[in-house]
C-alpha positions in Angstrom: 76.3 87.5 86.9 77.7 87.3 90.5 81.4 87.0 91.1 82.8 86.4 94.5 86.5 86.2 95.3 88.0 82.9 96.2 90.6 82.9 98.8 92.8 80.0 99.7 92.9 78.9 103.3 96.2 77.6 104.8 96.1 74.1 106.2 97.4 73.3 109.6 100.5 71.3 109.9 100.0 68.0 111.8 101.9 67.9 115.2 103.0 64.3 115.2 105.0 64.9 118.3 102.0 65.9 120.3 99.1 63.7 119.1 98.9 59.9 118.4 99.4 58.9 114.8 96.3 58.0 112.7 95.3 54.6 113.7 97.3 54.5 116.9 95.8 54.0 120.3 94.0 57.2 121.6 94.4 58.1 125.3 91.3 59.0 127.2 91.4 60.4 130.7 88.9 58.9 133.1 86.0 61.4 133.7 85.7 62.8 137.1 82.2 62.0 138.3 82.2 65.1 140.6 83.2 67.5 137.8 80.6 69.9 136.5 80.9 69.7 132.6 79.8 73.4 132.3 82.5 74.5 134.7 85.1 72.4 132.9 84.1 74.0 129.5 84.2 77.5 131.0 87.6 76.8 132.5 88.9 75.6 129.1 87.7 78.7 127.4 89.3 80.9 130.1 92.6 79.0 129.7 92.6 79.5 125.9 91.8 83.2 126.3 94.5 83.6 129.0 97.2 82.0 126.8 96.7 84.9 124.3 97.9 87.3 127.0 101.6 88.5 126.8 104.1 85.9 127.9 105.0 86.3 131.6 101.9 88.3 132.4 99.6 87.7 135.3 96.8 86.7 133.0 98.9 84.1 131.2 100.0 82.7 134.6 96.4 82.5 135.7 95.6 80.5 132.6 98.3 78.0 133.6 96.8 77.8 137.1 93.5 76.9 135.6 95.2 74.4 133.3 97.0 72.8 136.2 93.7 72.5 138.0 92.1 70.7 135.1 94.9 68.1 134.7 95.8 67.7 138.4 99.3 69.3 138.2 100.9 71.2 141.1 102.8 73.6 138.8 102.7 74.6 135.2 105.0 76.6 133.0 105.2 77.7 129.4 108.7 78.5 128.0 108.9 80.0 124.5 112.1 81.2 122.7 112.8 84.9 123.1 109.8 85.5 125.5 109.5 85.7 129.3 108.8 82.5 131.1 105.2 82.1 132.1 104.9 80.1 135.3 102.4 79.2 138.1 103.3 77.2 141.2 106.7 76.3 142.8 109.9 75.4 141.0 110.0 78.1 138.3 113.8 78.0 137.8 114.0 74.2 137.8 111.2 74.0 135.4 112.7 76.5 133.0 116.0 74.6 133.2 114.2 71.3 132.4 112.6 72.9 129.4 116.0 74.0 128.1 117.3 70.4 128.4 114.3 68.9 126.6 115.6 69.7 123.1 112.3 68.7 121.3 111.6 65.5 123.3 109.5 64.7 126.3 111.6 64.7 129.4 110.7 63.9 133.0 112.9 64.7 136.0 112.3 65.2 139.7 108.5 65.1 139.4 108.3 67.5 136.4 107.6 66.8 132.8 108.6 68.9 129.8 106.4 68.5 126.8 107.6 70.0 123.5 105.1 72.1 121.4 105.5 73.9 118.1 108.1 76.6 117.3 110.4 75.6 120.1 107.8 76.1 122.9 107.8 73.8 125.9 105.0 73.1 128.4 106.2 72.0 131.8 103.9 70.3 134.3 104.7 69.4 137.9 103.3 66.5 139.8 102.5 62.9 139.1 100.5 62.9 135.8 99.4 60.1 133.6 100.4 60.1 129.9 96.8 60.8 128.8 96.5 63.9 131.0 100.0 65.2 129.9 99.3 64.6 126.2 95.9 66.2 126.4 97.3 69.3 128.2 100.1 69.7 125.6 97.7 69.3 122.7 95.3 71.8 124.2 98.0 74.4 124.8 99.5 73.9 121.4 96.0 74.4 119.7 95.4 77.5 121.8 98.7 79.0 120.9 98.1 78.2 117.2 94.7 79.8 117.3 96.2 82.9 118.9 98.8 83.1 116.2 96.2 82.8 113.5 94.1 85.5 115.2 97.0 87.8 115.6 98.1 87.2 112.0 94.6 88.0 110.7 94.4 91.1 112.9 97.7 92.3 111.4 96.5 91.5 107.9 93.3 93.5 108.6 95.4 96.4 109.7 97.6 96.1 106.6 94.5 96.1 104.3 93.2 99.2 106.0 96.6 100.9 105.7 96.6 100.0 102.0 93.2 101.5 101.5 94.3 104.7 103.2 97.4 104.8 101.0 95.3 104.5 97.9 93.7 107.9 98.1 94.1 109.0 94.5 96.8 111.7 94.2 95.1 112.5 90.9 91.8 113.1 92.6 93.4 115.2 95.4 95.2 117.4 92.8 92.1 117.9 90.8 90.0 118.7 93.9 92.5 121.3 95.2 92.9 122.8 91.7 89.1 123.1 91.5 88.9 124.7 94.9 91.6 127.2 94.0 89.7 128.2 90.8 86.8 129.4 93.0 88.9 131.4 95.5 88.4 134.7 93.6 85.3 134.1 91.6 83.2 132.4 94.3 85.0 132.6 97.7 82.0 131.1 99.6 81.9 128.0 97.4 85.7 127.7 97.7 85.4 127.8 101.5 82.6 125.2 101.5 84.6 122.9 99.2 87.7 123.3 101.3 85.7 122.2 104.4 84.3 119.3 102.5 87.8 118.3 101.4 89.0 118.5 105.1 86.0 116.2 106.1 86.9 113.7 103.4 90.6 113.6 104.5 89.7 113.4 108.2 87.5 110.4 107.6 90.0 108.6 105.3 92.8 109.0 107.9 90.7 108.5 111.1 91.9 106.1 113.7 89.9 103.1 114.7 88.6 100.0 112.8 84.9 100.8 112.7 82.6 103.7 112.1 78.8 104.0 111.9 77.2 103.7 108.5 76.1 107.3 108.9 79.8 108.3 109.2 80.7 106.3 106.2 77.9 107.9 104.2 79.2 111.3 105.2 82.5 110.4 103.7 80.8 109.3 100.5 78.8 112.5 100.3 82.0 114.5 100.8 83.8 112.6 98.1 80.9 113.0 95.7 80.6 116.7 96.4 84.3 117.1 95.5 83.9 114.9 92.4 80.9 116.9 91.2 82.9 120.1 91.6 85.7 118.5 89.4 83.5 116.7 86.8 80.6 119.1 86.7 77.4 118.0 84.9 79.2 114.8 83.7 78.6 113.3 87.1 75.0 112.6 88.2 74.4 111.2 91.7 71.6 109.6 93.7 72.1 108.6 97.3 69.3 106.9 99.3 69.7 105.4 102.8 67.1 104.2 105.2 67.3 105.8 108.7 67.3 102.5 110.5 70.6 101.4 109.1 72.5 104.6 109.9 73.7 103.4 113.3 75.0 100.1 112.0 78.8 99.8 112.6 80.9 99.0 109.6 84.6 98.8 108.9 86.2 102.1 108.1 86.4 102.8 104.3 84.1 99.9 103.5 82.0 102.1 101.2 83.9 105.1 100.0 86.4 103.2 97.9 83.6 101.4 96.1 81.9 104.8 95.2 85.3 106.2 94.0 85.7 103.1 91.8 82.3 103.7 90.3 83.2 107.3 89.5 86.6 106.5 88.1 85.6 103.5 86.0 81.9 104.2 85.3 81.8 108.0 84.8 85.3 109.4 84.0 85.8 107.0 81.1 82.7 108.1 79.4 82.7 111.3 77.3 79.0 111.9 78.3 79.6 111.1 82.0 77.2 108.9 83.9 75.0 108.2 86.9 76.2 106.8 90.3 73.6 105.5 92.7 74.3 104.5 96.3 71.7 103.0 98.5 71.4 101.4 102.0 68.4 99.5 103.4 67.6 96.9 106.0 66.5 93.4 105.1 65.8 91.7 108.4 69.0 91.4 110.3 71.1 92.4 107.3 72.0 95.8 105.9 72.2 95.8 102.1 74.3 98.4 100.5 74.5 98.8 96.7 76.7 101.0 94.5 75.6 101.2 90.9 77.0 102.9 87.9 75.8 103.0 84.3 79.3 102.9 82.8 80.9 100.4 80.4 80.9 97.5 82.8 83.3 94.6 82.4 83.3 90.9 81.5 82.3 88.4 84.2 85.8 86.8 83.9 87.5 90.1 84.6 85.2 90.8 87.6 86.2 87.4 89.1 89.9 88.2 88.4 89.6 91.6 90.1 88.1 90.1 93.3 90.6 87.3 93.3 93.5 89.8 93.1 94.7 88.4 89.8 93.8 91.2 87.5 97.3 92.6 87.1 97.0 95.3 89.8 93.5 96.5 88.7 90.8 96.9 91.4 93.1 96.8 94.4 90.7 98.8 96.5 87.9 96.3 95.7 90.2 93.4 96.7 91.1 95.0 100.0 87.4 95.9 100.9 86.3 92.4 99.9 89.0 90.7 102.1 88.3 93.0 105.1 84.6 92.2 104.9 85.3 88.5 104.8 87.7 88.7 107.7 85.2 90.6 109.9 81.9 89.0 109.0 82.9 85.6 107.5 83.4 84.2 104.0 79.7 84.6 103.0 79.9 88.4 103.3 82.3 89.5 100.7 81.5 91.8 97.8 79.1 90.7 95.1 79.8 92.2 91.6 77.0 92.2 89.0 78.2 93.3 85.6 78.5 92.7 81.9 80.1 94.6 79.0 78.0 97.7 78.2 75.6 97.0 81.2 77.3 99.0 84.0 78.4 97.6 87.3 76.6 96.9 90.6 78.5 96.1 93.8 76.5 94.7 96.7 77.5 94.5 100.3 75.4 92.4 102.8 76.5 93.4 106.3 75.0 92.0 109.5 73.3 94.7 111.5 74.6 93.1 114.7 78.0 91.4 114.8 79.9 90.5 118.0 83.0 92.6 118.4 82.0 95.1 115.7 81.3 98.3 117.6 82.0 102.0 117.1 
């Protein structure tokens, strides 16, 4: 059985003040025969990227310069509540004053037009512009700002999920590991020293800065955790780790793997009086890195596995939920965790991570 977490996607609210109503006449700007379509597209991309820069910055002002060039304006400004005014061209103060008088409606005075956007923002364009050009410019800026908000929100959510994973380092495991290390201080000082160094490596990785790490680094953290877990559990924990050399440089989100291994130890080994086997593997399948974490523990029902990944299992499996959502946010909805399990049949968790992903670098 394979269970993948379903996550709701928020729908965008329609901006009726910016776009024609369904069925209404659509405005189309006459194409410029001399315009290079590729150059226009590149300029549009640059404008959208520049509008993500801080309000009032030179990069944001340059985006408005490019926008003005596209729609034939001699000045452009973006006024947002509580933020510095972003402006390009003459008439900054008059344009900001016009935006303040707009009050959510389109307003034209002295050759400048104020166009209301979402969340109290106002786009001001200078010069003689047709309705089509003004509407298209306002719609484009509104969409760019919305995409920036969504991207910033997802980035913050990703940071929250990583903070949650770091905060979920089991106090019970830390206490048991330190107690075990202390028990060797007199009887086997060399082993106590080795375990203490391993514990330091485990904590260092868990609290390391940055969003990504090589798979080799993530496997080092896994091996550190398993070394400490074997010291605590003794012969009850059996481990097999196999990883192909070609996948070791692959960058992955920090703590994408170690929480899954810890979950296998806690739920697949510690709950069994006879202990159990945990197997971790990583191999390449074309352009994809396939990582599996297996345990031969009690397993769970398919329904409970679905509930865990959906985050509706009453607080159970929070680490799995956070890893699953981080993977989906970074690689897309098709790259979440896959859980294969059944009562009495153990549990297998599979990650399929692209070996090359834009923006994912160590």
